[in-house]
MARVO-177083 format. One record per atom (N, C-alpha, C): residue number from 1; residue in one letter; atom name; x negated, y, z. Coordinates in steps of 0.2 Angstrom, whole numbers, plus 5000, padded with zeros to 4 digits. Each point is the difference from the previous one (the first is absolute). Layout:
[NUM, 'a', 'CA', [X, Y, Z]] ...
This chain:
[1, 'm', 'N', [5223, 4991, 4986]] [1, 'm', 'CA', [4995, 5005, 4998]] [1, 'm', 'C', [4993, 4997, 4999]] [2, 'y', 'N', [4998, 4996, 5005]] [2, 'y', 'CA', [4993, 4997, 5000]] [2, 'y', 'C', [5000, 4993, 4998]] [3, 'e', 'N', [5005, 4997, 4997]] [3, 'e', 'CA', [5000, 4993, 4998]] [3, 'e', 'C', [4994, 4997, 4996]] [4, 'k', 'N', [4997, 5004, 4996]] [4, 'k', 'CA', [4995, 4998, 4996]] [4, 'k', 'C', [4993, 5001, 5003]] [5, 'l', 'N', [5000, 5003, 5005]] [5, 'l', 'CA', [4993, 5002, 5004]] [5, 'l', 'C', [4996, 4994, 5001]] [6, 'f', 'N', [5003, 4995, 5002]] [6, 'f', 'CA', [4996, 4994, 5002]] [6, 'f', 'C', [5001, 4994, 4995]] [7, 't', 'N', [5002, 5002, 4994]] [7, 't', 'CA', [5000, 4995, 4994]] [7, 't', 'C', [4993, 5001, 4996]] [8, 'p', 'N', [4998, 4994, 4997]] [8, 'p', 'CA', [4994, 5000, 4996]] [8, 'p', 'C', [5001, 5005, 4994]] [9, 'l', 'N', [4994, 5002, 4998]] [9, 'l', 'CA', [5000, 5004, 4994]] [9, 'l', 'C', [4994, 4998, 4996]] [10, 'k', 'N', [5001, 4999, 4993]] [10, 'k', 'CA', [4995, 4998, 4996]] [10, 'k', 'C', [4997, 5006, 4996]] [11, 'i', 'N', [4993, 5000, 5000]] [11, 'i', 'CA', [4997, 5006, 4996]] [11, 'i', 'C', [4995, 4996, 4995]] [12, 'g', 'N', [5002, 4999, 4994]] [12, 'g', 'CA', [4995, 4996, 4995]] [12, 'g', 'C', [5001, 4993, 5003]] [13, 'n', 'N', [4994, 4997, 5001]] [13, 'n', 'CA', [4999, 4993, 5002]] [13, 'n', 'C', [5000, 5000, 5008]] [14, 'c', 'N', [5000, 5005, 5003]] [14, 'c', 'CA', [5000, 5000, 5007]] [14, 'c', 'C', [5006, 5001, 5004]] [15, 'e', 'N', [5002, 4996, 5004]] [15, 'e', 'CA', [5006, 5000, 5004]] [15, 'e', 'C', [4998, 5003, 5007]] [16, 'i', 'N', [5004, 5005, 5002]] [16, 'i', 'CA', [4999, 5003, 5006]] [16, 'i', 'C', [5006, 4998, 5005]] [17, 'p', 'N', [4998, 4998, 5006]] [17, 'p', 'CA', [5005, 4996, 5004]] [17, 'p', 'C', [5006, 5005, 5002]] [18, 'n', 'N', [4999, 5006, 5001]] [18, 'n', 'CA', [5005, 5005, 5001]] [18, 'n', 'C', [4998, 5007, 4997]] [19, 'r', 'N', [5004, 5005, 5001]] [19, 'r', 'CA', [4999, 5006, 4997]] [19, 'r', 'C', [4997, 5005, 5005]] [20, 'l', 'N', [4997, 4998, 5005]] [20, 'l', 'CA', [4997, 5004, 5005]] [20, 'l', 'C', [4993, 5002, 4998]] [21, 'a', 'N', [4998, 5006, 4999]] [21, 'a', 'CA', [4993, 5002, 4998]] [21, 'a', 'C', [4997, 5004, 5005]] [22, 'v', 'N', [4994, 5000, 5001]] [22, 'v', 'CA', [4996, 5004, 5004]] [22, 'v', 'C', [4994, 5003, 4996]] [23, 't', 'N', [5000, 5007, 5000]] [23, 't', 'CA', [4995, 5003, 4996]] [23, 't', 'C', [4993, 5000, 5003]] [24, 'a', 'N', [4995, 5002, 4996]] [24, 'a', 'CA', [4993, 5001, 5002]] [24, 'a', 'C', [5000, 5005, 5005]] [25, 'm', 'N', [4995, 4999, 5005]] [25, 'm', 'CA', [4999, 5004, 5005]] [25, 'm', 'C', [4992, 5000, 5001]] [26, 'v', 'N', [4997, 5006, 5002]] [26, 'v', 'CA', [4993, 5000, 5001]] [26, 'v', 'C', [4999, 4998, 5007]] [27, 't', 'N', [4996, 4995, 5001]] [27, 't', 'CA', [4998, 4997, 5006]] [27, 't', 'C', [4993, 5002, 5003]] [28, 'n', 'N', [4996, 5001, 4995]] [28, 'n', 'CA', [4993, 5001, 5001]] [28, 'n', 'C', [4997, 4994, 5004]] [29, 'y', 'N', [5002, 4994, 4999]] [29, 'y', 'CA', [4997, 4994, 5003]] [29, 'y', 'C', [4995, 4997, 4997]] [30, 'c', 'N', [4997, 5002, 4994]] [30, 'c', 'CA', [4994, 4997, 4997]] [30, 'c', 'C', [4994, 5003, 5001]] [31, 'n', 'N', [4994, 4996, 4999]] [31, 'n', 'CA', [4994, 5003, 5001]] [31, 'n', 'C', [4998, 5005, 4996]] [32, 'e', 'N', [4996, 5005, 5002]] [32, 'e', 'CA', [4998, 5006, 4996]] [32, 'e', 'C', [4992, 5000, 4999]] [33, 'e', 'N', [4996, 4997, 5004]] [33, 'e', 'CA', [4993, 5001, 5001]] [33, 'e', 'C', [4996, 4995, 4996]] [34, 'g', 'N', [4995, 5003, 4996]] [34, 'g', 'CA', [4995, 4996, 4997]] [34, 'g', 'C', [5002, 4994, 4996]] [35, 'e', 'N', [4997, 4994, 5001]] [35, 'e', 'CA', [5001, 4994, 4996]] [35, 'e', 'C', [5007, 4997, 5000]] [36, 'v', 'N', [5003, 5001, 5006]] [36, 'v', 'CA', [5007, 4997, 5001]] [36, 'v', 'C', [5005, 5005, 4998]] [37, 'r', 'N', [4998, 5005, 4997]] [37, 'r', 'CA', [5005, 5005, 4998]] [37, 'r', 'C', [5006, 4997, 4996]] [38, 'g', 'N', [5006, 5002, 5001]] [38, 'g', 'CA', [5006, 4998, 4996]] [38, 'g', 'C', [5002, 4993, 5002]] [39, 'f', 'N', [4997, 4996, 5005]] [39, 'f', 'CA', [5003, 4994, 5002]] [39, 'f', 'C', [5006, 5000, 5005]] [40, 'a', 'N', [5004, 4996, 4999]] [40, 'a', 'CA', [5006, 4999, 5005]] [40, 'a', 'C', [4998, 4998, 5006]] [41, 't', 'N', [5002, 5003, 5006]] [41, 't', 'CA', [4998, 4998, 5006]] [41, 't', 'C', [5006, 4995, 5003]] [42, 'e', 'N', [4999, 4996, 5005]] [42, 'e', 'CA', [5005, 4996, 5003]] [42, 'e', 'C', [5006, 5004, 5002]] [43, 'q', 'N', [4999, 5006, 5002]] [43, 'q', 'CA', [5006, 5004, 5002]] [43, 'q', 'C', [5004, 5002, 4994]] [44, 'y', 'N', [4997, 5001, 4994]] [44, 'y', 'CA', [5003, 5002, 4994]] [44, 'y', 'C', [5004, 4993, 4998]] [45, 'i', 'N', [4997, 4995, 5000]] [45, 'i', 'CA', [5003, 4993, 4998]] [45, 'i', 'C', [5006, 4999, 5005]] [46, 'a', 'N', [4999, 5001, 5006]] [46, 'a', 'CA', [5006, 4998, 5005]] [46, 'a', 'C', [5006, 5005, 4999]] [47, 'y', 'N', [4998, 5006, 4998]] [47, 'y', 'CA', [5005, 5005, 4999]] [47, 'y', 'C', [5005, 4998, 4994]] [48, 'h', 'N', [4997, 4998, 4995]] [48, 'h', 'CA', [5004, 4998, 4994]] [48, 'h', 'C', [5003, 4993, 5001]] [49, 'e', 'N', [4997, 4996, 5004]] [49, 'e', 'CA', [5003, 4993, 5002]] [49, 'e', 'C', [5006, 5001, 5004]] [50, 'a', 'N', [5000, 5005, 5005]] [50, 'a', 'CA', [5006, 5002, 5004]] [50, 'a', 'C', [5006, 5002, 4996]] [51, 'k', 'N', [4998, 5004, 4995]] [51, 'k', 'CA', [5005, 5003, 4995]] [51, 'k', 'C', [5004, 4994, 4997]] [52, 'a', 'N', [4995, 4995, 4997]] [52, 'a', 'CA', [5003, 4994, 4996]] [52, 'a', 'C', [5004, 4996, 5005]] [53, 'k', 'N', [4998, 4999, 5006]] [53, 'k', 'CA', [5004, 4996, 5005]] [53, 'k', 'C', [5006, 5003, 5002]] [54, 'g', 'N', [5001, 5007, 4999]] [54, 'g', 'CA', [5005, 5004, 5003]] [54, 'g', 'C', [5006, 5000, 4995]] [55, 'g', 'N', [5000, 4996, 4995]] [55, 'g', 'CA', [5006, 4999, 4995]] [55, 'g', 'C', [5001, 5005, 4994]] [56, 'w', 'N', [4995, 5004, 4999]] [56, 'w', 'CA', [5000, 5005, 4994]] [56, 'w', 'C', [5000, 4995, 4994]] [57, 'g', 'N', [5004, 5002, 4995]] [57, 'g', 'CA', [5000, 4997, 4994]] [57, 'g', 'C', [4995, 5002, 4995]] [58, 'l', 'N', [4998, 5006, 5001]] [58, 'l', 'CA', [4994, 5003, 4995]] [58, 'l', 'C', [4996, 5004, 5005]] [59, 'i', 'N', [4994, 4999, 4999]] [59, 'i', 'CA', [4995, 5004, 5004]] [59, 'i', 'C', [4995, 5004, 4995]] [60, 'i', 'N', [5000, 5006, 5000]] [60, 'i', 'CA', [4995, 5004, 4996]] [60, 'i', 'C', [4994, 5002, 5004]] [61, 't', 'N', [4995, 4997, 4999]] [61, 't', 'CA', [4994, 5001, 5004]] [61, 't', 'C', [4997, 5007, 4998]] [62, 'e', 'N', [4995, 5002, 5004]] [62, 'e', 'CA', [4997, 5007, 4999]] [62, 'e', 'C', [4995, 5000, 4994]] [63, 'd', 'N', [4997, 5005, 4999]] [63, 'd', 'CA', [4995, 5001, 4994]] [63, 'd', 'C', [4994, 4995, 5001]] [64, 'y', 'N', [4998, 4998, 4994]] [64, 'y', 'CA', [4993, 4996, 5000]] [64, 'y', 'C', [4996, 5004, 4995]] [65, 'a', 'N', [4993, 5001, 5002]] [65, 'a', 'CA', [4995, 5003, 4996]] [65, 'a', 'C', [4998, 4995, 4995]] [66, 'v', 'N', [4999, 5002, 4994]] [66, 'v', 'CA', [4997, 4995, 4995]] [66, 'v', 'C', [4992, 5001, 4999]] [67, 'n', 'N', [4997, 5005, 5003]] [67, 'n', 'CA', [4993, 5000, 5001]] [67, 'n', 'C', [4999, 5005, 5006]] [68, 'p', 'N', [4993, 4999, 5003]] [68, 'p', 'CA', [4999, 5004, 5006]] [68, 'p', 'C', [5000, 5007, 5000]] [69, 'h', 'N', [5001, 5003, 4994]] [69, 'h', 'CA', [5000, 5007, 4999]] [69, 'h', 'C', [5008, 5003, 4999]] [70, 'a', 'N', [5004, 4995, 5000]] [70, 'a', 'CA', [5007, 5001, 4998]] [70, 'a', 'C', [5005, 5000, 5006]] [71, 'm', 'N', [4997, 5001, 5006]] [71, 'm', 'CA', [5004, 5000, 5006]] [71, 'm', 'C', [5003, 5007, 5002]] [72, 'g', 'N', [5007, 5000, 5000]] [72, 'g', 'CA', [5004, 5006, 5001]] [72, 'g', 'C', [4999, 5002, 5007]] [73, 'y', 'N', [4999, 4996, 5005]] [73, 'y', 'CA', [4999, 5001, 5007]] [73, 'y', 'C', [4996, 4995, 5003]] [74, 'k', 'N', [4997, 5002, 5006]] [74, 'k', 'CA', [4996, 4995, 5004]] [74, 'k', 'C', [5004, 4994, 5002]] [75, 'y', 'N', [4997, 4994, 5000]] [75, 'y', 'CA', [5002, 4994, 5003]] [75, 'y', 'C', [5006, 4997, 4995]] [76, 'v', 'N', [4999, 5001, 4994]] [76, 'v', 'CA', [5005, 4997, 4995]] [76, 'v', 'C', [4997, 4993, 4998]] [77, 'a', 'N', [5004, 4995, 4998]] [77, 'a', 'CA', [4998, 4994, 4998]] [77, 'a', 'C', [4997, 5000, 4993]] [78, 'g', 'N', [4995, 4996, 4998]] [78, 'g', 'CA', [4998, 5000, 4993]] [78, 'g', 'C', [5000, 4994, 4997]] [79, 'l', 'N', [5000, 5000, 4993]] [79, 'l', 'CA', [5000, 4994, 4996]] [79, 'l', 'C', [4995, 5001, 4994]] [80, 'w', 'N', [4994, 5002, 5002]] [80, 'w', 'CA', [4995, 5001, 4995]] [80, 'w', 'C', [4994, 4994, 5000]] [81, 'n', 'N', [5001, 4995, 5004]] [81, 'n', 'CA', [4995, 4995, 5000]] [81, 'n', 'C', [5004, 4993, 5002]] [82, 'd', 'N', [4997, 4995, 4998]] [82, 'd', 'CA', [5004, 4993, 5002]] [82, 'd', 'C', [5001, 4999, 5007]] [83, 'e', 'N', [4995, 5002, 5004]] [83, 'e', 'CA', [5000, 4999, 5007]] [83, 'e', 'C', [5006, 5003, 5004]] [84, 'q', 'N', [5003, 5005, 4996]] [84, 'q', 'CA', [5006, 5004, 5003]] [84, 'q', 'C', [5007, 4996, 4999]] [85, 'i', 'N', [5000, 4996, 4995]] [85, 'i', 'CA', [5006, 4997, 4998]] [85, 'i', 'C', [5003, 4996, 5006]] [86, 'e', 'N', [4996, 4996, 5003]] [86, 'e', 'CA', [5003, 4996, 5006]] [86, 'e', 'C', [5004, 5004, 5005]] 
């Protein structure tokens, strides 16, 4: 019944190592105040690294704000300036 669960799956040009997926979850692990607003914290990075090391084939991350006024909730990661990319 589960024979394909741990087999690779190709989506476009991307090969996923297995068919296990974890959906986005709101962690509130990013900075919310002032100049550092929207930056990923070490806790946020470690959270996603742990999921990746845990064997998930596909990880859907949580929301990312595209500008400082587009945050749906506090402590969301942002991608509105180059410093946030790393």
